[in-house]
C-alpha positions as CSV (number, residue, x, y, z in Angstrom):
1,M,-81.3,-49.5,-151.9
2,R,-77.8,-49.9,-150.4
3,R,-77.5,-46.1,-150.1
4,F,-80.7,-46.0,-148.2
5,F,-79.3,-48.3,-145.5
6,T,-75.9,-46.6,-145.3
7,Q,-77.1,-43.0,-145.4
8,N,-77.0,-41.5,-141.8
9,L,-75.9,-44.8,-140.5
10,G,-74.7,-43.5,-137.2
11,L,-78.0,-41.7,-136.5
12,K,-79.9,-44.9,-137.4
13,L,-77.8,-47.1,-135.2
14,F,-78.2,-44.6,-132.3
15,S,-82.0,-44.6,-132.6
16,L,-82.0,-48.4,-132.7
17,A,-79.9,-48.5,-129.6
18,V,-82.2,-46.1,-127.7
19,A,-85.3,-48.1,-128.7
20,F,-83.6,-51.3,-127.6
21,V,-82.6,-49.9,-124.2
22,L,-86.1,-48.5,-123.7
23,W,-87.6,-51.9,-124.6
24,L,-85.3,-53.6,-122.1
25,F,-86.3,-51.1,-119.5
26,I,-90.0,-51.6,-119.9
27,S,-90.0,-55.3,-120.5
28,G,-87.7,-55.9,-117.6
29,S,-89.9,-53.9,-115.2
30,R,-92.3,-55.7,-113.0
31,E,-95.9,-55.3,-114.1
32,L,-98.1,-53.9,-111.3
33,T,-101.6,-52.8,-110.6
34,T,-102.5,-49.6,-108.8
35,A,-105.3,-47.2,-108.3
36,V,-105.1,-43.4,-109.0
37,T,-107.8,-40.8,-108.4
38,V,-108.2,-38.4,-111.3
39,P,-110.5,-35.4,-112.0
40,V,-113.4,-35.5,-114.5
41,Q,-113.6,-32.8,-117.1
42,Y,-116.7,-32.1,-119.2
43,R,-116.0,-30.9,-122.8
44,N,-118.2,-29.4,-125.6
45,I,-121.2,-28.6,-123.4
46,P,-124.0,-27.4,-125.7
47,T,-124.6,-23.6,-125.2
48,H,-128.4,-24.1,-124.8
49,L,-128.0,-26.6,-122.0
50,E,-127.0,-26.5,-118.3
51,L,-125.4,-29.3,-116.4
52,G,-127.5,-30.5,-113.4
53,P,-126.3,-30.6,-109.8
54,N,-124.2,-33.3,-108.2
55,L,-121.7,-33.7,-111.0
56,V,-119.1,-36.3,-110.5
57,E,-115.8,-34.5,-110.0
58,E,-113.4,-37.4,-109.5
59,V,-113.1,-41.1,-110.5
60,R,-110.7,-43.8,-109.4
61,L,-108.9,-45.7,-112.1
62,I,-107.5,-49.2,-111.7
63,V,-104.5,-49.3,-114.0
64,R,-101.9,-52.0,-114.8
65,G,-98.5,-51.7,-116.3
66,P,-94.7,-51.5,-115.7
67,S,-93.8,-49.9,-112.4
68,P,-92.0,-46.8,-114.0
69,L,-95.0,-46.0,-116.2
70,L,-97.4,-46.4,-113.2
71,S,-95.2,-44.0,-111.2
72,R,-95.6,-41.5,-114.1
73,V,-99.3,-41.9,-114.1
74,A,-99.5,-41.4,-110.3
75,N,-97.3,-38.3,-110.3
76,S,-99.0,-36.6,-113.3
77,P,-102.6,-38.0,-113.5
78,S,-104.5,-37.3,-116.7
79,P,-108.2,-36.3,-116.3
80,V,-111.1,-38.4,-117.5
81,V,-112.6,-36.3,-120.3
82,L,-116.3,-36.7,-121.2
83,D,-117.4,-35.2,-124.5
84,L,-121.0,-33.8,-124.4
85,G,-121.0,-32.8,-128.0
86,R,-123.5,-35.5,-128.9
87,V,-126.0,-34.4,-126.2
88,N,-128.6,-32.3,-128.0
89,R,-131.6,-32.2,-125.6
90,E,-132.3,-32.1,-122.0
91,G,-132.6,-35.2,-119.9
92,V,-130.3,-37.9,-118.5
93,T,-127.3,-39.3,-120.5
94,T,-125.0,-42.1,-119.4
95,F,-121.3,-42.1,-120.2
96,S,-119.2,-45.3,-119.8
97,I,-115.6,-44.5,-118.9
98,Q,-113.2,-46.3,-121.3
99,R,-109.6,-46.1,-122.3
100,V,-110.4,-43.5,-124.9
101,N,-111.6,-41.1,-122.2
102,V,-108.2,-40.9,-120.5
103,D,-104.7,-40.2,-121.8
104,L,-102.6,-43.1,-120.5
105,P,-99.0,-43.9,-121.6
106,T,-98.5,-46.7,-124.1
107,G,-98.1,-49.9,-122.1
108,V,-100.5,-48.9,-119.3
109,V,-103.8,-50.8,-119.4
110,L,-107.1,-49.4,-117.9
111,E,-108.5,-52.3,-116.0
112,R,-111.7,-50.4,-114.8
113,A,-113.0,-47.2,-113.4
114,I,-114.8,-46.6,-110.2
115,P,-117.5,-45.6,-111.0
116,S,-117.5,-47.2,-114.4
117,Q,-120.4,-45.0,-115.6
118,I,-121.4,-41.4,-115.0
119,Q,-125.0,-40.2,-115.5
120,I,-125.3,-36.5,-116.4
121,R,-128.6,-34.6,-116.2
122,T,-128.9,-31.6,-118.5
123,E,-131.6,-29.0,-118.5
124,R,-132.6,-26.2,-120.8
125,R,-130.8,-22.9,-120.2
126,E,-133.0,-19.9,-119.8
127,V,-132.6,-16.2,-119.0
128,K,-134.9,-14.4,-116.6
129,E,-135.0,-10.8,-115.4
130,V,-135.5,-10.4,-111.7
131,P,-136.0,-7.3,-109.5
132,V,-133.2,-6.1,-107.2
133,S,-134.0,-5.5,-103.5
134,P,-131.5,-3.4,-101.6
135,V,-130.4,-4.4,-98.0
136,F,-129.7,-1.7,-95.5
137,E,-128.0,-2.0,-92.1
138,N,-127.0,0.3,-89.3
139,V,-129.8,2.8,-90.0
140,P,-129.1,5.8,-87.7
141,E,-131.2,5.8,-84.6
142,G,-134.4,7.8,-84.9
143,Y,-134.4,7.5,-88.7
144,Q,-136.0,5.2,-91.2
145,I,-135.6,4.4,-94.9
146,E,-138.4,6.5,-96.5
147,S,-137.8,5.4,-100.1
148,W,-135.2,3.9,-102.4
149,T,-134.5,3.3,-106.0
150,V,-132.1,0.8,-107.7
151,T,-130.3,1.3,-111.0
152,P,-130.8,-0.9,-112.9
153,P,-133.9,-2.1,-111.2
154,R,-133.8,-5.6,-112.7
155,L,-131.0,-7.9,-113.7
156,P,-130.9,-10.8,-116.1
157,L,-130.1,-14.2,-114.6
158,S,-129.1,-17.3,-116.6
159,G,-129.4,-20.9,-115.5
160,P,-131.5,-24.0,-115.5
161,K,-135.2,-23.3,-115.8
162,S,-136.1,-25.2,-112.7
163,R,-133.8,-23.1,-110.6
164,L,-134.7,-19.8,-112.1
165,D,-138.4,-20.5,-111.4
166,R,-137.6,-20.4,-107.7
167,I,-136.0,-17.0,-107.8
168,E,-138.4,-14.1,-107.5
169,T,-135.9,-11.4,-106.5
170,V,-132.2,-10.9,-105.7
171,R,-130.8,-9.0,-102.8
172,T,-127.8,-6.7,-102.6
173,D,-124.9,-6.8,-100.3
174,P,-125.8,-4.9,-97.1
175,I,-125.4,-1.2,-97.4
176,D,-123.9,0.1,-94.1
177,L,-125.4,3.6,-93.5
178,H,-122.9,4.3,-90.7
179,S,-120.1,4.3,-93.2
180,Q,-121.8,6.8,-95.4
181,P,-122.5,9.9,-93.2
182,G,-124.6,12.4,-95.1
183,G,-124.7,10.2,-98.2
184,N,-127.8,9.2,-100.1
185,E,-126.5,6.7,-102.6
186,A,-124.2,3.7,-102.7
187,L,-122.6,1.2,-105.2
188,T,-123.2,-2.4,-104.2
189,T,-123.4,-5.8,-105.7
190,A,-126.4,-8.1,-106.2
191,F,-126.2,-11.7,-105.1
192,A,-127.8,-14.4,-107.2
193,G,-128.4,-16.7,-104.2
194,D,-128.4,-19.9,-106.2
195,P,-125.1,-21.6,-107.1
196,Q,-126.5,-22.7,-110.5
197,A,-127.7,-19.2,-111.5
198,H,-125.3,-16.5,-112.8
199,F,-125.7,-12.9,-113.9
200,V,-125.6,-12.3,-117.7
201,A,-124.4,-8.7,-117.1
202,S,-122.5,-7.0,-114.3
203,P,-124.2,-7.5,-110.9
204,Q,-123.2,-4.1,-109.7
205,V,-126.1,-1.7,-109.0
206,R,-126.5,1.9,-107.7
207,V,-128.9,2.4,-104.8
208,R,-130.3,5.8,-104.0
209,Y,-132.2,6.2,-100.7
210,V,-133.9,8.8,-98.6
211,L,-133.7,8.9,-94.8
212,S,-136.4,10.6,-92.8
213,P,-136.9,11.1,-89.1
214,I,-139.3,8.6,-87.5
215,P,-142.3,10.5,-86.3
216,A,-142.4,11.1,-82.5
217,A,-145.7,9.1,-82.2
218,D,-144.1,6.1,-83.9
219,R,-141.1,6.3,-81.7
220,S,-143.2,6.3,-78.6
221,A,-145.2,3.4,-79.8
222,A,-142.0,1.4,-80.5
223,K,-140.7,2.1,-77.0
224,E,-143.9,0.9,-75.5
225,K,-143.7,-2.4,-77.4
226,R,-140.2,-2.9,-75.9
């Protein structure tokens, strides 16, 4: 037993002194209350669900503790982490923000969060194939787009079912025919058009098109309408 207390005595005394100084530093500091704004992170989102719109991105934490520790919290704020692993079906789930949701230094107390609760709406994730429609601009005067084909003609979109139901087609970036003299095909990118929908595969497509002169009769009729 005696050997246990005397072995590495210098190291043990040094550790004790450091702990004592740290205790004096913390206990001698004034205890304050402050507010810090931190981001919200969502973890373990089920693969078959999509998060709804209007997600809370930040919360305000009212924290209390020694001034040096509060300075550390303010300078390096830890996010509030919400674990969605227990959410197994679509609908609305309420999460209460507690001390366990944020990594605060020992000695810092979480008084409350604003908001104190966050409601998350989840919806079933689906995949839907939609046709691709090319967009042309700067068609040479006196010509018209006679026909076009897109490869691939359809692209798979993933997202919440309610959002995918609204999407009947996706459009490409405009194909500038002035920048392709004599050409009859172009590589371009399809645009989903909905912030909650995303392409499962590459959105790049190849568009082949045929230009033909506008018949004289049609040109005359167009001039008369002007």
